[in-house]
MINUNU-71002 format. One record per residue (C-alpha): x, y, z. Coordinates in Angstrom, 2 decimals. Example, Ala and Ser with C-alpha at 12.3 -4.5 7.8 and 13.67 -1.06 7.14 Angstrom:
% MINUNU-71002
r x->12.30 | y->-4.50 | z->7.80 .
r x->13.67 | y->-1.06 | z->7.14 .
***
This chain:
% MINUNU-71002
r x->77.07 | y->-62.11 | z->58.15 .
r x->78.50 | y->-58.65 | z->57.32 .
r x->77.46 | y->-58.75 | z->53.28 .
r x->73.47 | y->-58.59 | z->54.53 .
r x->74.44 | y->-55.58 | z->56.98 .
r x->76.54 | y->-54.02 | z->54.04 .
r x->73.86 | y->-54.64 | z->51.35 .
r x->71.03 | y->-53.07 | z->54.01 .
r x->72.94 | y->-50.07 | z->54.50 .
r x->73.62 | y->-49.56 | z->50.84 .
r x->70.09 | y->-49.79 | z->49.96 .
r x->69.43 | y->-47.18 | z->52.60 .
r x->71.79 | y->-44.78 | z->51.11 .
r x->70.34 | y->-45.29 | z->47.80 .
r x->66.75 | y->-44.25 | z->48.57 .
r x->67.48 | y->-41.30 | z->50.21 .
r x->69.54 | y->-39.76 | z->47.77 .
r x->67.58 | y->-37.21 | z->45.58 .
r x->67.81 | y->-39.05 | z->42.25 .
r x->66.11 | y->-42.38 | z->43.53 .
r x->63.32 | y->-40.87 | z->45.34 .
r x->62.70 | y->-38.73 | z->42.01 .
r x->62.65 | y->-42.32 | z->40.47 .
r x->60.45 | y->-44.49 | z->43.63 .
r x->57.63 | y->-41.03 | z->43.86 .
r x->54.66 | y->-42.34 | z->41.99 .
r x->53.14 | y->-39.25 | z->39.64 .
r x->50.03 | y->-38.13 | z->41.08 .
r x->46.93 | y->-38.31 | z->39.24 .
r x->46.14 | y->-35.96 | z->36.25 .
r x->42.20 | y->-35.46 | z->36.35 .
r x->40.58 | y->-34.81 | z->33.28 .
r x->40.49 | y->-31.30 | z->32.27 .
r x->37.11 | y->-29.38 | z->31.65 .
r x->33.75 | y->-29.82 | z->33.39 .
r x->32.75 | y->-33.40 | z->34.99 .
r x->30.31 | y->-34.48 | z->32.88 .
r x->26.70 | y->-34.44 | z->34.45 .
r x->23.88 | y->-36.57 | z->33.46 .
r x->21.33 | y->-35.13 | z->31.65 .
r x->17.62 | y->-35.60 | z->31.39 .
r x->15.74 | y->-35.53 | z->27.76 .
r x->14.26 | y->-32.81 | z->27.38 .
r x->10.50 | y->-32.75 | z->26.36 .
r x->9.99 | y->-31.61 | z->22.85 .
r x->8.81 | y->-28.58 | z->21.32 .
r x->5.30 | y->-28.89 | z->21.29 .
r x->3.42 | y->-27.64 | z->18.45 .
r x->1.47 | y->-25.41 | z->20.69 .
r x->4.35 | y->-22.85 | z->20.89 .
r x->4.42 | y->-22.75 | z->17.80 .
r x->0.63 | y->-22.25 | z->16.87 .
r x->0.78 | y->-19.55 | z->19.31 .
r x->3.61 | y->-17.91 | z->17.54 .
r x->2.14 | y->-17.63 | z->14.08 .
r x->-1.63 | y->-17.03 | z->14.70 .
r x->-1.12 | y->-14.62 | z->17.68 .
r x->-3.39 | y->-11.35 | z->17.19 .
r x->-5.59 | y->-13.98 | z->15.15 .
r x->-9.51 | y->-13.39 | z->16.78 .
r x->-11.63 | y->-16.65 | z->17.38 .
r x->-15.04 | y->-15.57 | z->16.54 .
r x->-18.25 | y->-17.52 | z->16.33 .
r x->-18.52 | y->-20.13 | z->14.01 .
r x->-14.84 | y->-21.03 | z->13.60 .
r x->-13.62 | y->-24.50 | z->13.33 .
r x->-10.88 | y->-25.04 | z->16.19 .
r x->-8.05 | y->-28.11 | z->16.49 .
r x->-7.28 | y->-28.28 | z->20.23 .
r x->-4.79 | y->-30.49 | z->21.12 .
r x->-3.06 | y->-31.81 | z->24.31 .
r x->1.18 | y->-32.77 | z->24.10 .
r x->1.58 | y->-36.51 | z->24.71 .
r x->-2.49 | y->-37.05 | z->25.10 .
r x->-3.85 | y->-38.12 | z->21.17 .
r x->-7.26 | y->-39.46 | z->22.81 .
r x->-7.63 | y->-35.23 | z->23.50 .
r x->-7.25 | y->-34.31 | z->20.04 .
r x->-10.64 | y->-32.96 | z->19.15 .
r x->-11.82 | y->-30.64 | z->16.32 .
r x->-14.62 | y->-28.61 | z->17.61 .
r x->-17.08 | y->-25.31 | z->16.28 .
r x->-17.18 | y->-22.24 | z->18.33 .
r x->-21.05 | y->-21.69 | z->18.87 .
r x->-23.17 | y->-18.67 | z->19.04 .
r x->-22.59 | y->-18.13 | z->22.58 .
r x->-19.19 | y->-18.40 | z->21.97 .
r x->-18.25 | y->-21.49 | z->23.62 .
r x->-16.21 | y->-24.95 | z->22.82 .
r x->-16.72 | y->-28.02 | z->24.81 .
r x->-14.12 | y->-30.29 | z->25.27 .
r x->-13.23 | y->-33.60 | z->27.50 .
r x->-13.05 | y->-33.00 | z->31.24 .
r x->-13.54 | y->-29.18 | z->31.46 .
r x->-16.57 | y->-28.84 | z->29.69 .
r x->-18.04 | y->-25.60 | z->28.20 .
r x->-15.13 | y->-23.12 | z->27.15 .
r x->-15.59 | y->-19.34 | z->26.52 .
r x->-13.03 | y->-18.83 | z->23.55 .
r x->-14.82 | y->-16.29 | z->21.27 .
r x->-13.04 | y->-12.68 | z->21.27 .
r x->-9.51 | y->-14.42 | z->22.41 .
r x->-6.41 | y->-14.32 | z->20.46 .
r x->-5.61 | y->-18.28 | z->20.17 .
r x->-2.69 | y->-17.89 | z->22.74 .
r x->-4.98 | y->-16.76 | z->24.60 .
r x->-7.34 | y->-19.66 | z->24.05 .
r x->-4.57 | y->-21.94 | z->24.93 .
r x->-3.49 | y->-20.58 | z->27.92 .
r x->-7.10 | y->-20.53 | z->29.14 .
r x->-7.54 | y->-24.72 | z->28.64 .
r x->-4.18 | y->-25.00 | z->29.88 .
r x->-5.17 | y->-23.78 | z->32.78 .
r x->-8.48 | y->-25.21 | z->33.25 .
r x->-7.15 | y->-29.01 | z->32.92 .
r x->-4.32 | y->-28.15 | z->35.53 .
r x->-6.73 | y->-26.63 | z->37.95 .
r x->-8.59 | y->-29.50 | z->37.53 .
r x->-5.79 | y->-31.64 | z->37.78 .
r x->-6.63 | y->-33.78 | z->34.48 .
r x->-2.57 | y->-33.20 | z->33.00 .
r x->0.34 | y->-31.91 | z->35.16 .
r x->1.68 | y->-29.09 | z->33.34 .
r x->-0.43 | y->-29.63 | z->30.20 .
r x->1.01 | y->-28.26 | z->26.89 .
r x->-2.20 | y->-26.90 | z->24.75 .
r x->-2.00 | y->-26.77 | z->21.30 .
r x->-4.98 | y->-24.79 | z->19.47 .
r x->-5.11 | y->-24.25 | z->15.87 .
r x->-7.75 | y->-21.97 | z->13.48 .
r x->-8.70 | y->-24.54 | z->10.74 .
r x->-11.28 | y->-22.34 | z->9.72 .
r x->-12.74 | y->-18.54 | z->10.02 .
r x->-16.59 | y->-18.50 | z->9.81 .
r x->-16.92 | y->-14.42 | z->9.09 .
r x->-13.47 | y->-13.25 | z->10.08 .
r x->-12.17 | y->-12.26 | z->6.43 .
r x->-10.07 | y->-9.78 | z->5.16 .
r x->-12.38 | y->-6.28 | z->3.79 .
r x->-11.24 | y->-4.03 | z->1.05 .
r x->-12.61 | y->-0.85 | z->0.53 .
r x->-11.94 | y->2.41 | z->-1.61 .
r x->-10.30 | y->2.33 | z->-4.86 .
r x->-10.27 | y->-1.46 | z->-6.01 .
r x->-11.55 | y->-3.07 | z->-8.86 .
r x->-13.81 | y->-5.30 | z->-6.81 .
r x->-14.19 | y->-3.79 | z->-2.67 .
r x->-15.80 | y->-6.68 | z->-0.64 .
r x->-14.83 | y->-9.23 | z->2.41 .
r x->-12.36 | y->-11.70 | z->1.39 .
r x->-11.96 | y->-14.76 | z->3.22 .
r x->-8.60 | y->-15.35 | z->3.35 .
r x->-7.38 | y->-17.53 | z->6.17 .
r x->-3.91 | y->-18.11 | z->7.48 .
r x->-0.57 | y->-15.52 | z->7.29 .
r x->-1.16 | y->-13.12 | z->4.12 .
r x->0.00 | y->-9.69 | z->3.04 .
r x->-1.06 | y->-6.49 | z->1.97 .
r x->-0.69 | y->-7.18 | z->-1.63 .
r x->-2.90 | y->-10.33 | z->-1.17 .
r x->-5.71 | y->-8.66 | z->0.06 .
r x->-5.47 | y->-5.97 | z->-2.70 .
r x->-5.00 | y->-8.81 | z->-5.26 .
r x->-7.73 | y->-10.59 | z->-4.10 .
r x->-10.20 | y->-7.68 | z->-4.40 .
r x->-9.17 | y->-7.27 | z->-8.50 .
r x->-6.01 | y->-4.67 | z->-7.92 .
r x->-6.29 | y->-0.75 | z->-7.28 .
r x->-8.39 | y->2.05 | z->-10.00 .
r x->-6.83 | y->4.40 | z->-11.78 .
r x->-8.17 | y->6.90 | z->-9.02 .
r x->-5.78 | y->5.09 | z->-6.12 .
r x->-4.07 | y->7.21 | z->-4.38 .
r x->-0.96 | y->6.42 | z->-2.45 .
r x->-2.19 | y->5.98 | z->1.01 .
r x->-3.59 | y->2.61 | z->2.62 .
r x->-4.96 | y->2.53 | z->5.60 .
r x->-5.47 | y->-0.66 | z->7.77 .
r x->-7.58 | y->-1.04 | z->10.62 .
r x->-6.75 | y->-4.33 | z->12.62 .
r x->-9.27 | y->-6.09 | z->14.06 .
r x->-7.22 | y->-7.08 | z->17.50 .
r x->-6.76 | y->-3.14 | z->17.39 .
r x->-9.40 | y->-1.49 | z->16.46 .
r x->-8.34 | y->2.05 | z->17.67 .
r x->-4.59 | y->2.11 | z->16.41 .
r x->-4.58 | y->2.02 | z->12.50 .
r x->-1.82 | y->1.40 | z->10.24 .
r x->-0.82 | y->3.52 | z->7.35 .
r x->1.14 | y->2.60 | z->4.27 .
r x->2.29 | y->4.80 | z->1.86 .
r x->2.81 | y->3.26 | z->-1.53 .
r x->5.88 | y->4.46 | z->-4.15 .
r x->4.49 | y->6.99 | z->-6.70 .
r x->4.01 | y->4.27 | z->-9.56 .
r x->1.95 | y->1.84 | z->-6.76 .
r x->4.67 | y->-0.35 | z->-6.32 .
r x->4.69 | y->-3.09 | z->-3.12 .
r x->7.57 | y->-2.82 | z->-1.55 .
r x->8.89 | y->-5.46 | z->1.15 .
r x->8.67 | y->-2.63 | z->3.49 .
r x->5.16 | y->-1.98 | z->2.91 .
r x->3.68 | y->-5.02 | z->2.38 .
r x->2.60 | y->-5.33 | z->5.70 .
r x->1.09 | y->-8.51 | z->7.24 .
r x->-2.66 | y->-8.83 | z->7.44 .
r x->-5.19 | y->-11.44 | z->9.43 .
r x->-8.69 | y->-12.37 | z->9.61 .
r x->-10.80 | y->-9.25 | z->10.58 .
r x->-8.81 | y->-6.71 | z->9.48 .
r x->-10.65 | y->-3.96 | z->7.02 .
r x->-8.16 | y->-2.33 | z->4.36 .
r x->-8.85 | y->1.13 | z->2.90 .
r x->-7.45 | y->2.69 | z->-0.70 .
r x->-7.69 | y->6.26 | z->-0.43 .
r x->-8.68 | y->7.78 | z->-3.63 .
r x->-6.31 | y->10.28 | z->-5.41 .
r x->-6.95 | y->13.89 | z->-6.86 .
r x->-7.87 | y->14.40 | z->-10.08 .
r x->-8.09 | y->17.32 | z->-12.08 .
r x->-9.46 | y->17.15 | z->-15.40 .
r x->-8.49 | y->18.96 | z->-18.79 .
r x->-10.60 | y->19.08 | z->-21.29 .
r x->-11.64 | y->20.60 | z->-24.15 .
r x->-9.70 | y->22.20 | z->-27.59 .
r x->-5.88 | y->20.20 | z->-26.09 .
r x->-4.19 | y->17.61 | z->-27.11 .
r x->-4.96 | y->14.94 | z->-25.24 .
r x->-8.19 | y->15.41 | z->-22.94 .
r x->-8.15 | y->13.32 | z->-19.83 .
r x->-8.11 | y->13.92 | z->-16.37 .
r x->-4.65 | y->13.49 | z->-14.19 .
r x->-3.89 | y->12.36 | z->-10.97 .
r x->-2.60 | y->14.64 | z->-8.53 .
r x->0.51 | y->13.18 | z->-7.23 .
r x->1.63 | y->16.04 | z->-5.43 .
r x->-0.58 | y->18.28 | z->-3.00 .
r x->-0.33 | y->21.43 | z->-5.37 .
r x->-1.12 | y->21.33 | z->-9.48 .
r x->-1.36 | y->24.00 | z->-11.03 .
r x->-3.54 | y->25.23 | z->-14.21 .
r x->-0.36 | y->25.14 | z->-16.20 .
r x->0.94 | y->22.32 | z->-14.74 .
r x->-2.53 | y->20.61 | z->-15.46 .
r x->-2.48 | y->22.09 | z->-19.51 .
r x->1.18 | y->21.01 | z->-19.72 .
r x->0.20 | y->16.95 | z->-18.96 .
r x->-2.57 | y->17.64 | z->-21.60 .
r x->0.41 | y->18.00 | z->-24.10 .
r x->-0.47 | y->21.86 | z->-24.59 .
r x->-3.50 | y->23.09 | z->-26.40 .
r x->-3.94 | y->23.20 | z->-29.63 .
r x->-3.70 | y->25.92 | z->-32.02 .
r x->-7.65 | y->26.44 | z->-32.59 .
r x->-7.80 | y->27.33 | z->-28.89 .
r x->-9.59 | y->29.94 | z->-27.50 .
r x->-7.39 | y->30.69 | z->-24.70 .
r x->-8.40 | y->33.92 | z->-22.91 .
r x->-11.88 | y->32.46 | z->-22.90 .
r x->-10.85 | y->29.12 | z->-21.15 .
r x->-12.52 | y->28.97 | z->-17.80 .
r x->-12.29 | y->26.81 | z->-14.61 .
r x->-15.04 | y->24.21 | z->-13.07 .
r x->-14.96 | y->23.83 | z->-9.86 .
r x->-17.63 | y->22.06 | z->-7.24 .
r x->-18.85 | y->23.79 | z->-4.19 .
r x->-21.32 | y->23.31 | z->-1.98 .
r x->-23.66 | y->24.94 | z->-4.00 .
r x->-23.39 | y->23.30 | z->-6.85 .
r x->-20.51 | y->23.80 | z->-9.87 .
r x->-18.56 | y->27.95 | z->-10.11 .
r x->-17.23 | y->28.60 | z->-13.33 .
r x->-13.90 | y->31.12 | z->-12.75 .
r x->-12.59 | y->32.79 | z->-15.97 .
r x->-9.06 | y->31.75 | z->-16.72 .
r x->-6.97 | y->34.74 | z->-18.41 .
r x->-4.68 | y->32.08 | z->-19.64 .
r x->-2.47 | y->34.47 | z->-21.80 .
r x->-1.99 | y->36.57 | z->-18.94 .
r x->-0.87 | y->33.40 | z->-16.74 .
r x->1.20 | y->32.30 | z->-19.65 .
r x->3.18 | y->35.83 | z->-19.97 .
r x->3.12 | y->35.71 | z->-16.16 .
r x->1.05 | y->38.80 | z->-15.69 .
r x->-1.40 | y->36.61 | z->-13.84 .
r x->-0.69 | y->34.16 | z->-11.21 .
r x->-0.98 | y->30.69 | z->-12.06 .
r x->-4.04 | y->28.95 | z->-10.10 .
r x->-4.08 | y->25.99 | z->-7.94 .
r x->-6.24 | y->23.52 | z->-8.48 .
r x->-8.30 | y->20.74 | z->-6.30 .
r x->-9.22 | y->17.72 | z->-6.57 .
r x->-12.47 | y->17.52 | z->-8.68 .
r x->-11.53 | y->20.57 | z->-10.96 .
r x->-12.30 | y->20.87 | z->-14.53 .
r x->-10.14 | y->23.20 | z->-17.21 .
r x->-11.86 | y->23.90 | z->-20.21 .
r x->-10.07 | y->25.37 | z->-23.09 .
r x->-13.01 | y->25.63 | z->-26.26 .
r x->-12.32 | y->26.58 | z->-29.43 .
r x->-12.11 | y->29.89 | z->-31.55 .
r x->-14.66 | y->29.33 | z->-33.30 .
r x->-16.56 | y->27.80 | z->-31.25 .
r x->-17.96 | y->30.87 | z->-29.15 .
r x->-21.38 | y->28.20 | z->-28.97 .
r x->-19.40 | y->25.95 | z->-27.19 .
r x->-19.30 | y->28.76 | z->-23.74 .
r x->-22.74 | y->28.69 | z->-24.01 .
r x->-22.81 | y->24.86 | z->-23.21 .
r x->-24.27 | y->23.70 | z->-19.67 .
r x->-22.00 | y->23.15 | z->-17.17 .
r x->-23.03 | y->20.02 | z->-16.88 .
r x->-22.77 | y->19.16 | z->-20.23 .
r x->-18.55 | y->19.92 | z->-19.19 .
r x->-18.97 | y->17.59 | z->-16.02 .
r x->-20.45 | y->14.92 | z->-18.41 .
r x->-17.12 | y->15.46 | z->-20.88 .
r x->-14.83 | y->15.18 | z->-17.75 .
r x->-16.46 | y->12.65 | z->-16.13 .
r x->-15.38 | y->10.38 | z->-19.75 .
r x->-12.36 | y->11.23 | z->-19.69 .
r x->-9.19 | y->8.73 | z->-19.22 .
r x->-7.28 | y->9.16 | z->-16.08 .
r x->-3.77 | y->9.16 | z->-15.98 .
r x->-0.89 | y->9.19 | z->-13.94 .
r x->1.99 | y->11.53 | z->-14.63 .
r x->4.88 | y->8.99 | z->-14.19 .
***
């Protein structure tokens, strides 16, 4: 009868020891680290409405334009509508909506609001895409080969508009002014490189309804007894008589330098100004600054009668001269 008592006492002593307690203790549950997973709901895919509104921001809807209007997850609502002369389009449920004069993004928000206010859709996502511009081409004017209005649809850059007009003329300047249809008061000025190249920095976007105006460069003419009679584009604001003659590769040996004249257009008509080229060359007289459309005429030494030619004949000779750019 003592054996069970001794056995019980032994078990009590063992359980009370630190080693046994460590072995019998159940380790705590180690919870997984990191955030607890949360059930998620499927997000609605990005609709074409947001893409179209970003790409078409600033494009103005006009009368006669063809629009594609759709609502996400509502294929029966997809419609192609033409903007009426009143500026309205007719859509299911909401009827007439005035969209002329609005940007694509503004029209999307307007249609979306009317559909939501009429409880036809819950949080509708509207997409409007300009499929055809009826009247809003890009006008390219000034010193281009074929000025006019060109129906460039979608996203285009300045180079596209100038190319559609046949490119720049030899008389084109380095400044192009863009008037955006969405902001008529805010003109954008683009300055080209001296060789009239379009770099990525100045090949800016243009949109239907914009007006592109290419400036005319100042041109001076050197005619008469010089190596290369022609007209020269004034790349800089200041061009002198000697610089212009140098562009014409200098005067011939038969030139009568002391009889050279400068012909300048004035409100009263062409004005003839004597040029004392020998004194200018010897620094005894100041070199005269030229103005756009000035004509430097250097006659031949045996052709004193050439000075008796009419100013109109000199102007005509200068007008027919080839135009060169100093680069």
